[in-house]
N, C-alpha and C positions, 0 to 999 in steps of 0.2 A: 789345852784351854781354848785354842782356836776352834777345834772341832765342837766342843761343848757350846760355844757361843753361836755357832752356825745352827746347831740343833734347836736352840732356844729361839733364834730370830725368825726362822722360816715359819713356824706355826703362828707367831704373832702377826706376821705380814698377812697370812691367810685369814686370820681372824678379823683383821681390819677390813679386808676386802669383802668378806661375807657379811660382816655386821654393819658396815657402813650403810645407813638408810634402812636397815632391817632390825637388828637388835637395838641399835642406838636410838632409833625413832619409834620403836614398838613393833615387834615381830607379829605378823598376822598368823592366825590359825587357819585350819581348813585344808583343802586339797587343791592341787593344780589339775585342771581338766585338759586333756589332750584329745583332739578330735581330728582324725585324718579325713581329708576331703578328696576322695578318689573318683575314679570313673564309674565304678560299679559298687553299689551299696553292699556292705558285708563282706567285701573281698579286698585282697591286696593284688593290684593289677599292674600291668606293664608300665603305664604312664604315671602312676601315682607318685606324687612328690609332696603335695600340700599338707601342712599340719597347722591347726589352729590351737593355740595355747591360751588358757584362761586362768589368770592368777586369782587367788581367793579374794583379792581386793576388787576384782572386776575388770582389770586391765587385760585386753585381748590382743594377742600377737599372732600374725599370720606369717608363715615361713614358706617361701618358694612356691607360689600358687601353681606355676606350670600351666599345663594344658587341661587340667581337670576342674578348674574353678575360675569364674570371671565375675565381673561386678554385678551381674544379674542373678547370681546364684543365691537362692533363698537360704542356703545353709550357712551363709557367712554371718549374718547379724552384724553387730558392731565390730569394727576392726580399728584398734587404736594405734598399733605399731605394725609395720611390715618390714621383714628382713629378707634380703636377697643375697644368696651366697655367691652367685655369679650370673652372667647374662646369657648363658646358653639357652637355646630356645625352649628346651623342655623344663626349664626352671622359671624363666621370665614370662613364658606363655606367648608364643607367636600365633597361636590359633585359639579361637574361642572354645569354651567348654561345651561338651555335649553329653551330660551325665547319662549313663545307660546306653550310649551309642556303641554299636559294634559288640565285640566280645571283650572279656577280661584280658585275653591274650593279644587281641588286636583291636583296641578301642578306636572308635571313629570320633574325630574331633569336628568342631564347627569351622566357620569361615576364618580366613586369615585375619589377624589383628595386628597391623603394623605398629600400633601404639602400645601393644603388649597388654596382656591381662593384668600384669603387676601394676602398671601405671594406671590402668582403667579402674582397678579396685581402689588404689590410693586416692585417685581423683574424686571418686564417688563417696568414699568412706571418710574422707578428711584424715587420712592416716599419716603418722610420722614415718617417713621412709628412711631406713638405715641400710647402707650398702657399702661394700668395700671398694677400694681402688678409686678409679675415676668415673664410676657409674653414676654418682650423684648428679652430675651435670646432664648426662644422657637421660636419666629418668626425669629430671626436672623438665627437660624439653618435651618429653612424651606427655607429661602431665599438662604442660602448657598447650600442646596440640589439642588436648581434650577440653580443658577449661577455658582456654583463651588468654590465660595469664600464667606466668611462671610462679611456682610455689616459693614461699619464703624459706630461709634456712631455719632449721628447728632450733628452738630456744635451748640454751645450755647454762642454766643457772648454777652459780656457786662452784665449789670444788668438785661436786659430783656430776656436773653437766646434766642437771635435772630438767625435765620438762613435764608438765602436767597434761593429762588427757581427761576427757576428750578435747580435741582441737576443733576450732571453727573452720579451718581450712587445712589442706595437706601441707606438709613441710618436708624438706629433704636434709639429710646429714650424712657425711662420710664417717665411716667407722673402720679403723684399721688396727692390726695387731698391736697390742699394748694399750689401746684406748678403750674407754667404756662410756656409756651414757646410762642415765637412770630415768625410767618412766614411772609415774605415780598417778593414782586416781585422786588428785587434789592434794593440796598442801598438808593436810592433816594425816594423809595415808602413808604407810611405809612404801618404799620404792622397790622396783624390779631393776636390778642392774644387768645391763647387756654389754658384754665385752666381745671384741673381735679377736679371733685367733687365726693362725696360719692354716692354709690348706695347700695342697700340691695338685694342681690340675691344669687349667688354662681358663681364659676369660674373654675369648673373642666374641664380638657381637655380630650376629648373622647379617649378611649384606641386605637381606630383605627387610631388616628392621632399621636400617640407616636412612634418615631423611635425606632428600636431595641436597647436594649433588651426588650423594651415595659414595660407594666404594668401587674401586676398579674390579673387574671380573676376577673371581678366584680369591679375593681377599676378604677378611673379616675386619670389623671395626675394632678399635682399641678400647678395651674395658678396664685396663689396669689389673691389679692382682685379684685373684679369687680369695675366698675366705670361709671360715666357719664362725660359730658364735657359741659363747657360754652365757647362759641366762641363770641368774640367781633369783629365784622367786621368793616371795615374802614368807612362805611357810618353811623355808630352809632348803627346798629342793634346788639342786644345781644340775642343769641340763646342758650337755655338750652336743651341739648340732654340727656334725663334721663337715657338711657340705660335700661336694665331690672332691675326693682326695685319695692319695695313696698313703702309705705309712711314712712317718718321719719321727726322728728321735725325740723331738719336743712334745710328742704326745705323752711321753712319760715325764720328762724333766719339767715341763711347764704346765701342760693341761692337767695331768694327773696330780703332780706334786704341789702345784700352786692352787689351781681352781677346785680340785677334788670333786669332779662331777659324779653324781650318783645315778643319773639317767643319761644314756647316750642314744641319740638318733643317728643311726649309722647308714650312710649312703653306700650301698653294696651292689655292684652289678658286674664286676669283673671287666676286663679289657680297658675300661675307661676310668674305673674307680677301684677301690678295694675289692678283691674277690673274697669268697667265703673263707678260704684258708687264711689269708692275710687278716681278715676281719676277726676270726677266732683268736689269732695270735695277739691282735691289738687288745681284745677284751681281756685275755688271760694275763698278758705280760706287761702291757703298757698302761691301760686306763683302769681296769678292775672296778667297774661300776656295779651297782646293785641290780639295775634293770637296763635292757637295751631294746631298742626298736629298729629292726632292719628295714630300711626304706630304699627307694630308688632301685628296686631289684631288677627292673627291665625284663620281667617274665610274669606269666600268670602264676603267682605264688600259691594261691589258694583256690579251692573249689568248695562251695558251700560253707565257706569260712574256715575250712581246715587246710593246713599246709599240704601241698601236693608232694608225693614222693618223687624223688629224682630231680628236684629243683635245687637251685643254689640256696634258696631260703631254708629248705629242709636240711641240707648239709650243714649250714651255719647253725640252725637251731639245735641239731643233734650234738654238735661238739661244744657249743657255747653254753648250753643249759647248766653245765656243772659249775660255771663260774658266775653267771648272771642270769636273772630271769628274763627270758626272751618273750617280749610282748609283740605279737604280730599286729601291725597297724591296719586294721580292717576299716575300710571307708565307712564313715558315718557312725562308727562305734566309739563312743567316748570312753577313755580310760582316765582314772583318777589316781594321782600320786601324792603320797605324803612327803613330809620333809626329809625322809631318809632315802627316798627313791623307790619305795615299795609301791607296787601297783595294788591298790585297795580293791578287793573283790575280783581280782583277775584269776585267782586259783580257787 
């Protein structure tokens, strides 16, 4: 009897999480648009991290802009919410973007940006900043350096921690595993739920990004814990953004069994994150999504938009394709996903 009760209760909990603000308030139709913003158009290159998500309701979410996009980039358009997995320089953006500079294998970036590309975009776009650990105060200070005043804390209305966009000024909010917030395009619209989940990596802030008096030589600033995100869009799509991480058991027990992601954005580069072998095991045995985007590959993954033989990306694609549709995130090429995680028009 106890086993039967457990089987019944778990799906109900999941239904509440997914439906809260989506089914209960009117689920939207349409497709979620995902646009990579990399260094070289039509390619997946060494420095590429940034992804721009657009919900059918119009809410736009920028994830880890890194070194390939800054506040002057015409590709951005409106940005309502910004997510930062951790503060390493290639994610927060320590140097300004220089689209097309250098080669796909060795992109050339712009000048150093001690206030970071992440904060500069948030300051100009009046975005809601959601970050794990103790990064909220760090990012708030960077935005203050740019705007002259510190941003307010993001609103968190009701039981769902709802805030409406667009905002008239940037705001910041901490988001840690077990917690979630909801963004919506006005009170009448269904909401997008953004939850924080665990990642295993590190989160030191580079000394060059620390304001005076700075850090002692050889030390990094304290950034708190790193993280990943699960986004439940209003059309039913659930996307798991791993952040930089290795494998951990809760990928199956919590992320897969509770959140049920149908699209995974997988940071895969070996040595500092999941390698291709670990990533394939994660897809087959732990998460089991419908579609997966390998990102953060730290290599020239493509040439002419086709995956290059002998790359980690090619190895992952070959072995993962029998369990999930592998969607290579080519810069400036928008992909559209339905509520089941299917990439529409990709095949």
